[in-house]
N, C-alpha and C positions, 0 to 999 in steps of 0.2 A: 463680207463685212466682218471685221474683227469685233470681239466682245469688248466693248469700251468700259465695262465694269472691271476688267482685268488690268492691273497696273502695267503688265508687260505690253499692253496695247495702247497705253496712254499716248496721245499725240504729243509731239515735241513742240513746245512754244505755247503761248497764251491763246485762249480762245478769243475771237473777235466778237462773238455773239453767244450769249447764254440764255436759257429759258428759266425764268423764276420757278423754283421747285424741282429743278432737274439735278441729278448727280453730275458733278463737273470734275474733270481730272486732266492734268497735263504734267509734263515733265520738262526740266531744263538740264541737259547734260553739258551744255557749254560753260557752265559756271564752275564745275568741279575741279578743273585744272588750276584755276587761280584761287578758288575758295573751296578747299576740300571739305566734304561733309563732316569729317572727324574734328575739324577745328573751327567751323563756321556754321551759321544758320542763315536761312533765306526766308523772307516774309514779304508777301504782296500786301500792300495797303491801298485801298481804293475808296474814292468818294464820288458821289453823283455830281454831275455838272450843275453849277449854280449853288453848290454848298449843301449843307445838310448836317444834322447832328450825328447820323449813323455813319460808321466807318466799317468797311469790310477788311478783315485781316485773314490771310491764308498763309500758314507757315508750312514750309516744305518738310516732308518726311525724309529722314536720313537713313532709311533702312537699306538702301543700296548705295555703295560708294561711287557708282558711275553716273548718278544723276540725283537731282532733287525732285521729289514727287509731290505735287500740290493737289489736294483733294478737298472738295466741298461736298458734303452729303446733302441729300434732298431736303432734309429738315432745315438745315442752315440756309440753303439758298431760297427757301420759301420766304425768308425775311427780307430778301433783296427787293428794293423798290424798282419797278421798271424804269429804265432811262439810260442815259449815256454817262459812262463813268470814266474817270481818269485814275490810273494806277501808277504806283512806283514800286520797284523791287528793291528791298533793303537787305543787305548782307551784313550780319553782325559777326565780329570776331569773338569767339567764345571766351578766350582767355582775358581779353581786355574789356569786353563789353562795348567796344567802339563799333559804330554803325556807319555805312555809306550807302547811298542810292546808286545802284549800278545800271538801272534800266527804267524806262517810263513808257506808258502807252495808254490805250483806251480800249473799252469794250462796251457793248450794248447789252443790257438785260431786257429781254422781251417778256411780256406778260404771258402767263400760262393760260392757254385757251380753254383748259378744263375748268378754270375758276374765274376767269375775267368776265365782266359783263359788257366790256367795250369790244365791239367788233370793228376792225379796221376796214374802211372802204377801199376798194382797189383804186389805184391811180396809175395812169400811164407813166412809163419811165421818163419820157420827155417832160411831162408836167412836174413830176417829183424833182427832177434836176433843176428846173426853173425855180420851183418853190424853194428848194434847198439852197440854191445860190442867192436867193433874196433874203434869207434868214441871217441875222447877225446877232451874236451874243456879246454883250458888253457888260462886264462884271456880272451882276445878277439880273440884269434887265435885258429882255429880249424884244427886239423890234422886228416886226414882220411886214415889210412893205410888199404888197402884191401889185405889180404894175398892171394897169387896166388892159394892156395888150395881151397879157398872159392870163387874164381872168377866164378865158374860154376853157382853160384846163380844169377849172373847178365847176363841174356841171352837176354836182350833188353836194349835199351837206356831208362833211367828213370830219373826223377827228384825227389829228396827227400828233403823235408823241415825238417831240423833238427836243433833245437836250434837257430832259427832265421837266418840260413844260408841255401841257396839253393845249393844243391850238384847235379851235373849231372854226371852220370856214364854210360859207355857203354862197351859192350863186343865185 
């Protein structure tokens, strides 16, 4: 395993999952041909699903001309709220100040088990798939219909963190 604190070992592309309080680092080398680091800057902007006042911004380092390096230190990621986030990657032309969004995506911020008081109950994959398919997010309202025929999947009280909403269910 490579030392992930070392920028040379930073994975290419955005992480799909992060742990609140962890050091996070990745790079994007595919941008530099069209948006050289000498004349552009790149910033990720993310918000939790369902809205929220806090915005996460991560600006790429331009120390190497072959890629943009994005780094979030542990102290900064401690402020992340666990949940499902949407992000956009903004590139700004330094000379003009003009900005464009060049990419979008999502990631999940998981709670740090060292500090959380919520413990997730295990759930069979087939049950999670049925539950996940029954969840629908409409604007900021979440409706969670659990059909009675699938209720056998919920044999214990559990708490599920889904798209920024805590759902508690019991059978």
